[in-house]
N, C-alpha and C positions, 0 to 999 in steps of 0.2 A: 383362203389366201395357201399355205402349201402345195394342197391338191393344186390348184395353179398351174404354183410356180414348177411342180412335178410335171404337166403337162403339157408347158410351154419351155422348157427348160431343153436343152440340148444333153444329152451324154458330156460325164467329161474327159472320155474318154475322145471325143471326138472335139473337145475348145484349141491339140494341139494342128487340126485342122487352119492353114493358112488364112483363109475365106473368113473362118470363125472365129481364130485370133488377133485376125487385122481389125475386122467389126467394135471386136473388142474397142482393143485399145483404142480404136478410135473415139467408143464411148467415152475416154477414158478424158479424153481433149474439147469432150461437151458439153456446156454446162446444161442445168434439164427445162427450157427453156429451147435448148439447140443451138444456141450460139457458143461460139467458140473459146475455149476455159483460160488461164492463166496461164502461165509454163508452168508455174510453182503447184497449181493447182491441182493440173497433171500430174504432176512428177508425183506429188503424194497416191493419187488414186490410182496410177500404175505399180508403184512401192508397193501397195495393199492389194494389188493385182494380183502382183508376182508371188507377194508372201499366202496369197490362195493356191497358185496355181506351186508351188512349194510342199504345202500342207498337202493335195494331192499327191503329189511325188512320196510323200512318208507313210500315205495310204495304198500305195499301187495301184493306186488312180491312173497312174500316167509315169511311164520312164524318165521321161525329166519334165524339167522346166521350159517350157518350149515360147518363152521371153528372152533366153540365153541364146536361139536362136537372132542367124540374119535372114531370114526369110519372109519377114514383113512384106507389106502389098509396096509396093514403089511409087505407086501416085499418095501416101498419106505423106506426111508431116508434121513433127509435134506442133505443137501451138508456137506461140512467136512467142520469147520473151517479151518483160516489159519493156515498152516503147520507151523510145526517146523524150523527152520534156522539149516542150515543145513552150523555143522562149517568147511566142504570144501567149501563156496564158499566166503566164507569170507575171509580167511587167516589171515594173521600178519600187525597190524600196518603198519610195518617199508612195506610189498609189496605193500599193499592197497595204502602207499603213493609216491613208485617205480612209481607205475602204475599210478597214478596220472597224477605224471612229464609228463608222455608221450601224453600227450593230448596232449601240443602245439605243436605236432608234423606231428599232422596228417594233412596234408594240412600245408599252408600258409596263408589262409581267413579263414577255418572252424574250424579248434583245437582250434586254440589262443581265439576264440569265445565263447569254452565252458568247456575254466580248470575253470572260480570260478561258471560253473554249476552245475559241478560234485563235486566240493569243497562244492558246497551247501550241497551238498547232501549226504555227508561223515558227514565232521565238522559239522556243522547245523544240518545232521541226518533232512533234509526234500527230502517232495514226491515227485514228479519233475511236480507236478501239482501246489504247493504252489513255489516252483523256479521260475516256469512261469508266476508268478502272484504279484515276488517282486518286489518293488519297492524302489526307493531313499531313500524316505523320510522317512523308516524300518529300514534304519543301518544305525549306530552308529558305524564311521572303524573309530578309536582313531590312531593317529601315532603310537605309543609306547602298546603295550600288549593286553588285548581282547578288544573285542565290542560286540555286541548286534545285532541281528532280531529282528525284531517285523514286523509279519503280521498276516491277517485275513481272507483274501482269498483266494481261488484256480483255477486255470486256467484249469481242463481237458479239452478233446483232443476228446469227446466219435465222430467229423464227420459231416459235412454241414449235414445231412438225421437229426440226432437228436439234434439238436436244431435251440430253434426258432429262432432268426435271421440268419441263414441261415448260419453263423462263421463256423472254426472246431472246433473252444470255446465258453466257458461258460465262465463265472465267478458263484462261488460258497460258502460258507464257509468253513471254514476248516473240514478235514474227523471227523468224533466222534463228532462232538460240535454244540449243540442248537443257534439257534440266538440269540442274548442279547437285552435287553430292548434299546428303542429309534433307530428309523430311519432302525429296523431290523438286526441291523447289525449283524456280525457273535461275538463271542470272538476273544480278538487278542490271539497271542501267542509271546512268547519271548523266543528269544534260545541268550542264550554266542555261542558266538564263538571263538576259539582258536586267534593267531598272524596270522599263516597260511593263513587261511579264509580272515584277511583283509587284507593280501596283496594281495591275489588274487584276491576279490573286489576291494578296492581301484585300482588296477592296472587295472581289466575290465574299470569301470566307466571312467579311463584316456584315457586311446582308446575310447573306443564306446559310453562312454555318457552311456546316458536315454532317451525311446521315450517320444514321447508325452504326454502320461498320467502316467507316471513317472517310467515305466517299464523295469529294468535291459538288462533286455535278447530277445532280435528281432531279425529276421533274417536281412539278408542286406537287404531290401525291405523293412524293419521296420514289419513284419511280424511277429507272435505270431510262437512260433519253433514248430514241428512238432513232434508226438514225433517215429517218422521216421527218423529223420534228427538225432534226440541223442542217438537213437539205430546204424544206422550208423559207427557216431562218436566214439560211445564206443567198436563198434566191434574191427572197425582200430585201436585204441586203445590197446584191447588188443593184438592184432598180434605183435602191436610191442616192447610191456614189454614182452610178454609171449614166453615160450618155443612150441612149436607146442601141444609137450605132457599139457602142462596147458593151452595153449586156447581150444584144445577138451574136455579140464573137465569144473569143478567143479566152480574154484576159479573165483571170481566175473565175472561170464557169466552174468548177469544182469545189469544192469544199477541200481535198484534196490537192490541191493545185497550193492552197496556202503551204504544208509540210514542202514540195517543190521550191518553192521561194523561198522558205526558211535557210532549206540544203544548200540552194544554190547564191544566196549574199553573202556564206558564210565562204563557199570554196571562190568565188570571187571578190572575195576581201582576202585572200591569199593564204588560210588558215588549213593545213595540208590535209591534204584527202583521208589522209588511215583516222586521225583526227576527228575530220566532220563523218569519217564514218561510222567510226565508234559511237558518236552520239547520236547518227539516226539511225544508229541498229543496221543498215546496209554492211556488206560489202566490199571492198575497196572496188572491185572486180562490176560489184553491179551499179555503185558508184557512177565511174567511167562508162558503165555504158548507156545508163540511163541520162545522165546529165551533159553528155557530148556536145552537143548542141550549146548549150549554154555556158557551156567550158570558151567553144569558142568563138563567143561575142566578145574578148575581153582581149584581142589582140594592142586595141591603144593604151589598157593597163599597163599591158604587160613593158611594152613599148617602152612609158612613161621608166615609168620602176628602172628600168636596164639601164636610162641614160645615152650617153655617148658610147659607153666600152661596151654594149653586150656584140 
């Protein structure tokens, strides 16, 4: 393999050439299948590429880091940032709750195992990889009233080929958060959850317990939940909950739309953006950009709150 790499690669000194540099940067913005990568994915890869070039400077293979120049091809643009949420994809709170209620009806064994999973995505505004790593110790579930979820790690599933251990999942810190002091752990995030999710989680724990490591969501064979599994469950849920026309449309098309719906509900309920951003694990800037369209749909609400004194 190394012989092939040596034969197929250009000399390091030629990386500074605008053509080669532009091609490398463009590659940072593409996925393995050739599709366009997300902006944060591109940024991570570009930083890694820049670090390699910086190391080449230290080894005197390059006179300077060429990425510091502004001579990249003018026909190239960075990948677009995360797109704004389409209001049609999240529906209204009543419709979301109605759809969530149908999860338990997807088969006798599979659906009930995911009722609390999708509840966490909506009521807790959690990403799938965060739900996958939720532990019993991070759940405050009172018999009545609101509870809390605290978590500091996520468990994405890049696939066996892309993890050091050979497992499908790997543990990482929360998205967008730097590691804190002390044992290299990431800062935790605490999210208040309504009684509806408290009830779902209490029922889930009573029925399925927790894994040896404390995780709440595991397969029947005590393995991590695969993305393909919860996608199939959600697809069947939509088939049960929606008309054929709605199923073919954008309404809650992806499991991730549940997180969008949960964030949107809090923003439209008047919770300050700074607080919602803290709960959701986003920056306020990202929140304002991504949820711009759904925010603008609330004119009547704000007018009613201002009354005759606006």
